[in-house]
N, C-alpha and C positions, 0 to 999 in steps of 0.2 A: 405613524412610525413610533409606536411606543416605546419598545425597548431601545430603541437608537438614542431616543431623548433621555432616557434614564440616567440618573447621575452614577458616576462610574464606582461609586464607594459600593452600590449595591451588586456589582459584578462579583462572582465567586472568585476568591482569592485576592480582593482588593481591601475592601474594609474601609473606615473612615480616615485612619492615619496615612495610609498609602494614597488615598484618593487626594487628600490636602496637598501631600508632597508632588503626586502627578498634575495637579491643578497649577502649583507654584513653579514648578520646573520646566513643564513642556506644554502649559496652557490646556491640559485634556480635563474637561468638566464632565462630559457625557461619554457613553459608551460608543455613540457614532464618532465623537472626536478620537477615540483611541483607534477604531477601524481606519480611520483616515490618516492615523500615524504611520506612515510607510518606512521599511527598510532602507537604509542607504547604500547598505551593501549586502552580498550574501558569503555565506562560507560553505564549501562543498563537504558535504558530509556523507557521501554516498561510498566511500571507500574505507574499507578497515584495514590499517597497517600493522605488520610485524614488529614486536619489540626491538628486534635485532636490527630493524631498517630506521630506527628513530635516529634523527641529526637535530641538533639544536639550532641549527641555523634555518629554520621553517617556522613558518608563523604560527601554524597549530597542526597537530596531528589527533588521529582518532584510532583507539585500539579496544580490543575485546580481549578481557583478560579475567583471570580467576584470582580471588584474594587469598593471599596465603598467610599473612600475618599483620597485625595491627599493633603499635605502640604508642603510648602517651608518654610526652616528655614535659617535665617540668622546667624550672628555670635552671640555666646554664647547661642544659642538656641532660638532666638527672631523668632517671625513668620514674613514672608515677608509680608507687606501691599500690598493691590491692590489699584489702583488710578481708579475706574470705571471700565474698562475692561483691563488696561494696568497692567501688572505684571513687576515687577523690577527684572528681572532675574539676572542681574548681582550682585545684593546684596545676592543671594541665595547661601548657602553653602551644603546645604543638602535638598534631596527631600525625603519625607516620603510617601508611598502609603499602605494603609490600605486593605487588600482583604480579602474576607471570602468565604467559601464553606459552606455545610450544618453542618459541626462538628465545625467550630470556624472561628476565626479570627487570621491573623499574618501580620505583617509587612516587605515591601520591602524598602529598601533603596538604595538611589542612590547619590554618591559625584560627577560624572562625568556624562556629557551627561544630565545634568538635564532639560534643556528646552525641549529638544527632548523627553524625557522619560515622562515628565508632559503633554505634547501635545498628545502623542499616548495612556498613561494610563488613558483615560477618565473614570468617574463613570460610572457603569452600564455595563461597557464592562467586557467580560471574556478572560483569557489568561491562557496560560500554563507558570510557574514559576518554574526555574531549578536551584538549588545552594546548598551551605552548610549552615545549619542552625544553629544559634547561639542564646543565650538569653541575652537579655538586658532588664533591668527595669522590669522584669516579663512577659515579652512579646518575644516569639520568632520571629526572622527575618532573614531574608537573604539578605546580603548586595552584590549589583551590580549582581542579578539573570540573567541568560538567560531567555529572554522572547519571547513566540511564541504565534502565533494565532493557535487554535485547527484546526486541518486538514488543515493546510496551504500547504500541498501536495507538496513541493518540496523534492528533494532528500536527503537533509541533516536532515530530520527530520524521522530517521528510530528509530527501537528499541535499537539498539547497535549504540552509538555514539563515533567516534573515538576522540583521545587525539593525538594532534601532538606535535612535539617537538618545543619549543619556547624559547624566551629570554625574559628577562625585556623589553629590547628596543622595541622588537615587540609588548609586552603588553601595554606599554606605548603609543604607537603610534596606539593602537586601533585595532590591528590584533589579536582580542581574538581567542579563539578557534572555537566559532561560527562562525567569521568571516572567519576563516580557512577552516571550513566546506563548507561555501558557496562559496568561492573561489574554493575549490577540485568539488563542485557539477556543477560548471560553466565550469571547464576545462575538465571533464569528458562529459557533455553534447556537448561540443565542438569538442572533438577528439576522443571519444570511437570509432565511425564509421571509422576512420582511422588508428586504431592500429591494426596492423599486426600481425600474430602469429610467435614466434620465434622458437618453437619447432617442430620437424617433427611430422607428425600424428601418426606413429608408436611408437615413445617414449611416447607421452601422451596415447596412448591406451594400451600399455604394462604395463604402471606404474599407469595407472587410474587418470591421472591428468587432471583438468579442462582447459577450453581453457582460454587465456590471456585476452581478454575482460570480462569475467566473472569474473576473479580473481580480476582485477582490478577494476571493479564496486563493488566487495564485499569485497574487503579490504578496501575501504574508506566508504562504506555504506552497511554494511552486512545485508541481508533480515533475517537472524536467526543464532544462532551458528553455524550451520552445513555449511551454506554456506562460513561463515568466516574460519572455520577450512581447507575446499577445497581450498580457495583463499591462506590462509597462506602456506599451503603446497606446492602449485603449484609455489609461486612466491619464496619462499626459495630454492627449487629444482631448480628452472631455475637459480637462481643466483650462487649457488654453483656449479651446472653442467657444466655451461657455463665457469666459471673461472677454475675448473678442466680441461676442454677440452683443454682451450687456453694453460695450462701449460704443460698438458700431451702430445699435439700436438708439441709442441716445443721440448719437451724432446725426443719423439719418432723420429723427424725428426734428430735431433743431433745424436741419437744413432744408426740410420740407415747409416748417412753419413761416407764415408772412410775417415775421416780427422784428424784422431788420430795417434799420434806417437807410433809406435809398439816397446814395450820393452820386448823382450822374455826372457833375460839372469838374472840370479842372479850372481852378481859379488862377487869377494873375499870380499871387503870391507862390503857387507851386512853381509856376514857370519863371518868375524873378529868382528864387532860391536855386532852382536847377540851372539856370542860365549863368549865374554867377559863380558857379562852382569852379575852382582853379584846374579840376582834372576831370577826367571823364568816368562816368561810373562804369564799374565791371559789368560784364555781360550778365554775371549772376545777380548784381544787385538790380540792374534792368529787368530781369525775368522776374524777379521776386516782387517788385513794385508792380508790375503787370499783373499779378496773381492778386495782389493785396485790392487793386483797383477794381479787378472784376468782381470781388467779393463785396466791395462797397457799392458796387451799383446792382447787386443782385437782387435785393429786397430780402434778404436772408442774413442772419446776424451773422458776421464773420468769427470765427474763432480759429485762428491760425497761429500755429508755433513756427518762430522764426530761428532757424539754428545757423550759427555762423561762429566759425573758429576766432578766436582773440585777434583783434585787428583786422577784421573781414569788412569793416563797414557796416555793422547793423544799425548803429546810432543814426546814420545819415539815412538810411532806409525808414527808421521809424519817424523822423522829422519831415520827410517827404510824404509820409502816408497821413501824418497830421496835418499837413497843408492841404492835401486832398480833402480831410475833413472840414477844416476852417474855410476854404473855398466854396463848400455847400452851406455854409451859415452855422455850423456845428463848433462846439467846444472840444478840445482833448486833454489828456493829461499822459503824463510819463512817470510812473511809480518805481522807484529804485528800492534796493534792500538797505542800503546804508546812507548816511548823511554825506560822506564822502563822495560817493557816486553819485548821489544826487547834486551836488555842487559841482562835481566833474561835467555831468551831463547838462547842466543849466549853463556853464561857461561856454562849452562847445556849441550848444542849440543856440545860444544868443548870436553867435558868430554866423551861423548858417542863416538867421531871421535877419540879418542886418539889412538887406535890401528888400524886406518885406514889410507890411502894414500889420503883420501879428505881433500882439503884445503877450511877453512870455514872463511867468512870475515862478520862484522858488519858495516851497513852504516845507520847512522841516520841523523838528521838535524845537530846534532853538531859533526859531523865527521869532522876533519880537513881539510884544502886543500891538504896537502901533501899525507895523507891516502887515501883522497877520490881519487886522480890522481891514485894511486897505486890498488886501487879496481877497478877502471873504466879500466885499462889496464889489470887486471887479468881477468875481465869478458869478455872482447873483445877476448883476447887469448885462455879463455878455462880454464886457471889454477885453477881458482877460481870454485870449485864444487858445494858449498852452500853458498848462500847471506842471512844472516838475516837482517831485518831492518824494518824501519817504512815506510811511505808513501814516504820517500825519493827515495825509490828503484824504484818508477814509473817515476821519473823525466826523461824528454826526452832524457837526455845525458847519462843515464844509459843503455848500450847496451850490452845484452848476446850474447856469439858466437852462444849457441843453447840451449835456455831454454827448458827443456822438462815437469818441474813440477812445479806449483805453489802451496804454501800452503798458506792459509790465516786464521789466527787465530783470533777468535770473529768478524767473517766477518760483522755482522749487524752494526759496528761501522764505516765501510767504505761505500762510495756512490758508486752506480753502476759504475758511470765514472770512480771513481778512479780504480777499478777492471778491467775496460775495458782496460785501459792503460796498465795493466799488461799482458792480454791476447794478445795484440798486439807485445810483446817482444818475441814470438815464432820464431824459426827458419823458415825462408822462408814464412813467413806469416801463417804458421800452429800453430792454438792455442795450448798452452801446455796443459797438463792435470792439472785438477785443483781439490784441495783439501779442502774443508771449514771445519774449526774447530769452534766448538763452546762449552763452559763450562756452557752457560746459559740454564737451563733445560727448554724444548720446550714441552708443552703438544702435544699429538700425532696428534689432529686435527687441531693445529696451524701449527705443522711441515708439516703435509700433504699439507697445503695451503701455507704458506710461503715459503717453501722449494717443493713446489709441482713438479718443474722441475728438482730436483736432485735426485740421488739415496741416501738412507740414511742408515749410520751405524751407530751403538749405542754401547758404551762400558758401559755395565751395569753391571760391576763387579769392584771391588776395589782391588787394588794390595794388597798381603798380608804384615801385618805389619801396614797397615794404622789405628790408633787408632780412636775410635769414639769421637766426642767432646760433650761434657756435657753440655747443653744449660739450662740457667736458666733466669726468668723475674723478674725485681725489680723495684721498684719507687725510685726517688731520696733520698729518708730517709734512704736507705740502703747504700748510699756512703760509709759512715765512715768504714762499714764492707767490702766492695769491696777494699776500699784502702788498708785495713790490709791485705785482700787476696792477693793484688798485690805485696805487701811487702813481704809476706811469699814465693811467687813464685820466686821473684828477689833474695831473699836470698838462693834460691836452684840453683841459676844462670841461670834462666829462663827470658825471655823479653815479654813484654806486647805491644798489640795496644790499643789505644784508639782513636774511631772513631766519628766524628761529622757528622751532615748532611751539605751538600752543595748543596742548590738549587738555580739554576740560577735566579729566580725571585726575591729572596731576598738576593742576594750575599753579600751586606753590613751587614744586619743584621747577616747573617750566619758566616761570617768572624769575627765579632766581638765575636760572641758566641764562636767560635774555639779558639780566642786569649784569651778569658776569662778564659775558659776550660784549656788551656795552663799554663795561671797563676795560677789556682788552683793546676794543677799538680806539678807545681813548688814548690808551697807553701808546699804541702804534701811530695813530693820528692826531697828535697833541694841537692844542690851540696855540698859538692864534693861526697857525698855517692851515691847520684844517677845522672845519666845523662838521660836528656829527648830531644828528636829531634822533630821538628815540619814539617811538609809537606802539601801544599795545592796547588791548581790549579793556584792561582795568583802569585806563586813565580817564579822566572827566574829560567830556567832549570838547571843551574849550582847548585844554592842554594838547589834546590829540590833533584837533584842527589847525592849532598854532603851528606845531612841529611839522604837520603834513604840508601845510602852507609854506612853511620855511623851505622845505624841500623842492617843492613843486616851483617855486620863484626863483630857485638857485642860490637861495641863502645857505645852505646845507650842502655838503659836498656827499656825506653820506648818510643814509636812512637806516638804522638799525630798528627791525620790526618784527611783529608777528605776521600771522597771515591776514592781519585787517587790511592789507594791502592787496591782497590776491585779486578783487574784483575791481577794475574799473579807473585805478589811478594812472593817470596819463602823464608821462614825464619824459618828453622826446628826447631831453639831454642826457636821460639815464642810460648809460651804455652797459653795465655790468650788474649781473644778479648773482649773488652768493647765498646758496641756500645750506645751512647747517642742518647736520643730523636729517639729510635728505631722505633715508630710508623711512622716516616716521610720516612722510606725506604720501598721500595717494597720487598716483599717476595723474589724474585729471588736475588735481591741486597744484603739482608740480608745473603742469602744462600752462594752467592760468598764470602762475607766479612769472614763468618765463617769459610769458607775453608782455610783462610790464616795461622789458626793454626790447629795443630793435624797432621803436616807434619814431626814431629820427634818421638823420644820414648818414651817423657814424657806424662802423662795424660794432655788432653786440655780444655779449658772452653771458652765457649761464654757466655758473661754477658750481658744481654738487658736491658736498663734502658729507662722506658717509663715515659712520663710526666703523671701527675696525671689526666689531662682532655682528657684522650684516649678514642677514641669513641668505641662501642660495636663492630665493625666490625674489628677495628684496634686490638683490644685485642684479638679477634678470631685468627687473622692472626700471632700474636706474640705466642700464646698459641700453634699454628698448628708448629712454629720452634722448639718449646721445646719439642714437641713430636716425631718429626721425623726428620732423617737426609738425607732420600732419595730426592734428587733433583726434580726427576720426580714426584714423590708423592706431593711433595710442589707445582710445577707447576700446576698440575691438580685440586689440592684443592683450590690453589689461583684463578684460573680461574673460578672455581664453585662459590668461595665467591664473587667475583667482577668482572666477566667478563674478557675478553682478557687483558684488561687494558695496562700495561706498554709494554708487549710482541707485542701486536698488534700495539702499536702506534711505537715503534722503528723498527719494523720488517715489518709490513705490507705496509710500503711506498715502497717495490719493488713490490706491486700486481698490476696487471693490472688493477683491478676493486676495487672500495671501496663498501663494503657490505651494502645495505640499508635496508635489513629486517631480513637476517639470522644471526645468532650469533654463532662465533666459540666456544664459551663456552658452548651455549645450544643445538646447532644443530649436535653434533658429528655424530648421526645416519643417519641423512640426507646427512651430508657430506661424510660418507662412502658409502652411496647408490649411491652420485651422481659421486665421483670418479670412483667406480666400473663400474658404467653404461658408463661413459665417456671411459674407457678403453676398454670395450665392443664395443663401436661404433669406435674408432680408430683401433681396431683389425681387423675389418672387412672392414674399410673403411679409411686407414690412413690419405690420402689426402682429405678426404671429397668431392670427385668428384662424389660419387653416387647422382642421381637425388633425392632422398629421403631424402640427407643430405644438400640440398640447402639452407634451412634456416639457418642451422647452420654454413655453410660456409659462408653465407652473414653476419650473426651476427658476427662472429670473424673477419671479416675484418673491422669492426668498429674500430675507433682509439682507444677506452677505452680497447680494448681487445689485442691490440698489445703489445706482449712480446717481447723488445728488445733482442736479442741474443747476450749477450756480448762474447760469446765464439768464435763467427765467425769473430769480428773485428779484421782487420788487416791493 
């Protein structure tokens, strides 16, 4: 693959300066990278319009016209004088070119490349001009049109012209859409003959897919719309199919390996906890525990994702799973992303374990030396059966006697290397069973990709007694009424969250907004009648924990906070959640925040306050929040509205490849087809040793498809 791997600077028309910019702005280092940069839309340049039919309310027009005259203008509209044959181009600020066809005249305007355009656009010559029309001084013009010679005959002058991703820096440096098309044309002319097929012939035959060379040529320079459709389908399927194949192959190898700890028994502690519960488990919780028990008995390592909406009872499922492990003589741990959540888990878990013999401990960054020493000792001698903690429990000096099950809460907040350290703590190098939990609703197509190598369980049923949260949307003008409502709820003995955005790019501004908001609340809710606590990420841990504990214990009526309270804070007495500048939060984040109320017996409310200058798209998202409480429905709709967005950003970092053309938001049908076909291929040939699958095996050996198997690290 010689030319494909060549540095982009060696491609005709690029050079070192443009190469550096392409690498920096678009991540394009080689000619192969350029070819795999696909257009995100196309402009139809198949028709020529008459000048008489031009209107300024269209996105673009294409005319064929003869140059009539050209004029150079200097500052303040003065015409640049000529000295004999010498023209003072340095004095020129604008070039005006008048062109005509049989129906009329119009103007082409250039502020850059004045000398070059003046010299090429000589009167009497005919060109094709393309661009966005506008009207000035009663005459239509196009500013900086694309200019072509009729029937120039290169690959970049097709009926459908691709529009490529770009940046301001690229445009300023002269890498326009037309230049990008020329670069793609040069790249394909150079490399197309050496591009080899990645999919087996039988796959393309059964699915009616076109060849890779045809697809690449027609994705950049489609001969017609049918060719573009064929090319698009082929490239999207290839991308999703190879991704699914790499994930499922890893899952298949792991499930076939005899490297799992066998846990056949249900011990007395499981039954003691189960029988002492004050309520019956939901059908969904029972189903998930059964799935987990089957994994623990299978002899293969469990790698299961547990999805459940806020308040659906995931923690109880995790505790019962841990009791299955301790009942077979193994230790367990639950790792949470924040100290607040770890403490919350520990407090709740201790209540669940009250009627059992299992000893539980809490290990976080703020655990004292004496307590830490006792915990280390209890883990090494096996007397501690369940350890709850933050990333502190993956430190090298934390040694388990026989860790059999690791539970990771909100796993996308941990890096894969952090999780790998947990795997290595299993007995004798055998990895523990792994249960990954998330309350972030993940659309089906995204879960299929991000967690493609995990078995997935979903708790899709809420426990009885969980009250719906009434969600309303208001502008700042309604704040006096909101304050009155807060007072009435506090008078009933309830508590209130008030949340402000905290976005890293603008920390100082956001912190001042939070502090100003805190001052406003203090004025409206003065001491001693009301008590207000404040929590944000820049506070010292002891201050943050003190204020959070004050609110959780009921010593504070109002908690003014950033999103540090997004995950896991459980205050059943809190009945009101006020979210300021709600348009600045993602939908999933808003849903998580809303889940902090509605946990007790009282009617609960989520009040969204939006800024007056809220975009139409943001308004749609906020209105969706008011319509439904179903987290999965919200996630699906959010993806349709704005693409995979935050979810893809936070979770797709674990994927073996980045998606160049397929969209998890829009290509769910192709993804489902690709996954099903990948399963079919692996069922027939799990190790891809069949000669018919040689291309697939070779493709998956490439570095970009290597999925690090963190379950096997020892």
